[in-house]
C-alpha positions in Angstrom: 100.5 68.4 59.5 101.4 71.3 61.7 100.5 74.8 60.4 100.0 78.4 61.6 96.5 79.4 61.1 94.3 82.4 61.9 90.6 82.0 62.9 89.9 85.8 62.7 91.7 88.9 61.5 93.6 90.8 64.2 96.9 91.4 66.0 99.8 88.8 65.9 98.3 86.8 68.7 95.6 85.5 66.3 98.3 83.3 64.7 97.9 79.8 66.1 100.3 76.9 65.7 98.1 73.8 65.5 97.2 70.7 63.6 95.7 71.1 60.2 94.7 68.8 57.4 97.4 68.0 54.9 96.4 69.6 51.6 95.7 67.4 48.5 96.9 68.7 45.2 94.5 68.9 42.3 95.5 67.2 39.0 98.5 68.9 37.6 99.5 70.5 40.9 102.4 69.5 43.2 102.6 68.9 46.9 105.6 70.6 48.5 107.2 69.5 51.8 107.9 73.0 53.0 111.4 73.6 54.6 111.1 77.4 55.0 108.5 80.1 54.4 109.3 83.7 53.7 107.5 86.6 55.4 106.5 89.8 53.6 104.7 93.0 54.6 101.5 91.8 52.8 101.4 88.9 55.4 100.9 91.1 58.4 98.6 93.5 56.5 96.4 90.6 55.5 96.5 89.1 59.0 95.1 92.4 60.2 92.2 92.3 57.8 93.8 94.5 55.1 96.3 93.5 52.5 94.7 91.3 49.9 91.7 90.0 51.9 89.5 91.3 49.2 90.6 88.3 47.1 89.3 85.8 49.8 85.9 84.5 50.5 83.8 86.3 53.1 84.8 83.8 55.8 88.0 82.1 54.8 88.8 80.8 58.3 90.7 78.9 59.4 93.2 80.5 57.1 96.9 79.7 56.6 98.8 82.7 55.6 102.1 83.0 53.6 103.1 82.8 49.9 106.8 82.4 49.8 108.1 78.8 50.0 111.2 76.7 49.6 111.0 73.0 49.9 111.1 69.6 48.2 108.5 68.1 45.8 106.6 65.4 47.8 104.0 64.4 45.2 104.3 65.6 41.6 101.7 66.1 39.0 104.2 67.1 36.3 107.4 65.8 34.7 108.9 69.2 35.1 109.4 68.8 38.9 109.8 65.1 39.8 109.5 63.9 43.4 112.5 65.1 45.4 113.2 68.2 43.4 114.2 71.3 45.5 112.0 74.2 44.5 111.1 77.8 45.4 108.3 80.0 44.5 105.5 82.4 45.4 102.4 80.3 45.5 98.7 81.2 45.2 99.2 84.9 45.2 97.0 87.0 45.4 94.7 84.3 46.6 95.4 81.9 49.5 99.0 80.6 49.4 99.0 78.6 52.7 102.8 78.6 53.1 103.0 78.7 56.9 102.7 74.9 57.0 104.6 71.6 56.7 103.0 71.0 53.4 101.6 73.2 50.6 100.2 72.7 47.2 101.3 74.8 44.2 100.8 75.1 40.4 104.0 74.2 38.6 104.1 77.5 36.7 104.6 79.3 40.1 107.8 77.4 40.8 111.4 77.1 39.7 114.2 74.8 40.7 116.0 76.2 43.7 119.4 77.9 43.1 122.0 75.2 43.7 124.1 77.6 45.9 121.3 78.5 48.3 119.9 76.8 51.3 116.1 76.6 51.9 116.1 79.6 54.2 117.7 82.0 51.8 115.6 80.6 48.9 112.4 81.1 50.9 113.2 84.8 51.4 113.3 85.5 47.7 110.2 84.9 45.6 107.8 87.7 46.3 110.4 90.3 46.8 112.6 89.4 43.9 109.7 89.0 41.5 108.4 92.4 42.7 111.8 94.0 42.0 112.1 92.2 38.6 108.6 93.1 37.4 108.9 96.7 38.6 112.2 97.3 37.0 111.9 95.4 33.8 108.3 94.6 33.0 106.6 97.8 34.2 109.6 100.2 34.1 111.7 99.0 31.1 114.8 100.1 32.9 117.7 100.8 30.5 121.4 100.7 31.0 122.9 104.0 32.0 119.6 105.4 33.5 119.6 106.9 36.9 117.2 105.1 39.3 116.2 106.2 42.8 115.3 103.2 45.0 113.5 104.0 48.3 114.1 101.7 51.3 117.0 100.3 49.4 118.0 97.9 52.3 114.5 96.4 52.7 113.2 93.2 51.3 112.4 94.4 47.8 114.9 97.2 47.9 118.1 95.2 48.4 117.2 93.0 45.5 116.1 95.9 43.3 119.5 97.5 43.9 121.4 94.4 42.7 119.2 93.9 39.7 119.5 97.5 38.6 123.3 97.4 39.0 123.4 94.1 37.0 121.4 95.9 34.3 123.9 98.8 34.1 121.9 101.5 35.9 123.3 104.3 38.2 121.6 103.5 41.5 120.7 106.0 44.2 119.4 104.4 47.4 117.7 105.7 50.5 118.0 104.1 53.9 119.1 104.9 57.4 122.8 105.6 58.0 123.3 102.1 59.6 122.7 100.5 56.2 125.1 102.7 54.2 128.0 100.3 54.1 125.8 97.3 53.4 124.3 99.1 50.4 127.7 100.2 49.2 128.7 96.6 49.0 125.6 95.9 46.9 126.7 98.5 44.4 124.7 101.7 45.4 126.4 104.6 43.7 124.8 107.3 45.8 123.5 106.9 49.3 120.9 109.1 51.0 120.2 108.9 54.7 116.5 109.5 54.8 116.6 110.3 58.5 118.7 113.4 58.1 118.5 114.3 54.3 115.6 115.0 52.0 116.1 113.0 48.9 114.6 115.8 46.8 117.7 117.9 47.7 120.2 115.1 47.2 119.2 112.8 44.3 119.3 115.2 41.4 117.2 114.4 38.4 116.4 110.7 37.8 114.9 108.7 35.0 113.2 106.2 37.3 112.0 106.1 40.9 111.0 102.9 42.7 108.7 103.6 45.6 108.4 100.8 48.2 107.3 103.0 51.1 104.0 104.9 50.9 101.9 107.5 49.0 103.8 110.4 50.6 107.1 109.2 49.3 105.5 108.4 45.9 104.2 112.0 45.6 107.5 113.5 46.8 109.3 111.4 44.2 107.6 113.3 41.4 109.9 116.2 42.3 113.0 114.3 41.1 111.7 112.2 38.2 112.4 114.0 34.9 109.7 114.7 32.4 109.2 111.5 30.4 110.5 109.4 33.3 108.8 106.7 35.3 107.6 106.2 38.9 106.8 102.6 39.8 105.1 102.1 43.2 104.5 98.8 45.0 102.6 100.4 47.8 100.9 103.8 47.8 100.6 106.0 44.8 101.0 109.6 43.9 98.2 112.0 42.7 97.7 110.8 39.1 96.8 114.3 37.9 100.1 115.7 39.3 102.1 112.9 37.6 100.3 113.6 34.3 100.9 117.3 34.6 104.6 116.6 34.8 104.6 114.1 32.0 105.7 111.3 34.4 104.4 107.8 33.9 103.3 106.6 37.3 102.2 103.0 37.8 101.2 101.0 40.8 101.9 97.3 40.4 101.0 94.0 42.1 103.4 91.2 41.8 102.5 88.0 39.9 103.8 84.5 40.3 106.2 83.6 37.5 108.3 80.4 37.6 110.1 81.4 34.3 111.4 84.6 35.9 112.4 82.7 39.0 114.4 80.3 36.8 116.2 83.3 35.2 116.9 84.8 38.7 118.2 81.4 39.9 120.9 81.6 37.2 121.9 85.1 38.4 122.1 83.8 42.0 124.2 80.8 40.9 126.5 83.2 39.1 126.9 85.3 42.3 125.2 88.4 40.8 122.2 88.4 43.2 122.7 87.7 46.9 119.6 87.6 49.1 119.8 88.9 52.7 117.9 87.1 55.4 118.2 89.1 58.6 116.2 86.9 61.0 114.7 83.4 61.2 112.0 82.0 63.5 110.6 78.5 63.9 107.2 78.1 62.4 105.6 78.0 65.8 106.9 81.5 66.5 105.2 83.2 63.5 103.7 85.8 65.8 107.2 87.0 66.8 108.1 87.3 63.1 105.0 89.4 62.4 105.8 91.7 65.3 109.3 92.3 63.9 108.3 92.9 60.3 105.6 95.3 61.4 108.3 97.7 62.7 109.2 98.4 59.1 112.9 98.7 59.9 114.3 95.2 59.0 117.2 94.7 56.7 116.5 92.1 54.0 114.0 89.4 54.8 112.5 87.4 57.7 112.0 83.7 57.2 110.1 80.9 59.1 111.9 77.6 59.4 109.6 74.6 59.1 
């Protein structure tokens, strides 16, 4: 098969489009014919030797990156997903997912049937980001209807999905982004928009029950100024000073997303009902994965970037 592999950590030019052995599923696993693979910030961080490389062996090369896939079951080890079933999922995370390839193996519990109203590209842009949003809001944060939530980088990969999930759940949503994304976020249901390039959210947001930090440790620490005592701050990257959070009686957590096919099945129903709409900003063919990495490293994309296979 064709795949994009790295033979060392480094800049985007270490991504090489080349022949690789087709993987063989273990008993109970499935083989997916990949139609599209989503790209996330953890991809470029790992490629550079950071990210989740601590979960890999000392010398994992040649290494196929990527965790988000959408495709068709080619060889099934389970009656749940017969051959020919369109599926999507986050596979192998936080180990090796090997999604940047024509074929990938997965455990069935990581997968769900693809939403009937999505194509492969839009489905591939969802799993890691939408599971992160779901687990941050509901599993870690226990978001309640009527609560005020501040979502940082609300137009980003995780942010635009968190906005929609929070609105569906009945929350009042405050979102930060650049002015160019205001109208887009309004269409997603953001109740209050803050332009982070010209406004300080501490002066604009008021008191909130919940803050979702998707940016860095600085934003996490600053968010403590707007979360009310007894409120929650959930971070997916960076974290505040824990002693400062404790002194203000704020529950501060840093989470790492977990694969969950059952949650993806629930999310698929919301997508089919038109409640959740993914945004894929840009696609690249698999062979141009390096260009995709250069783009996502800018940190200013709207929605998701996807590789077509």
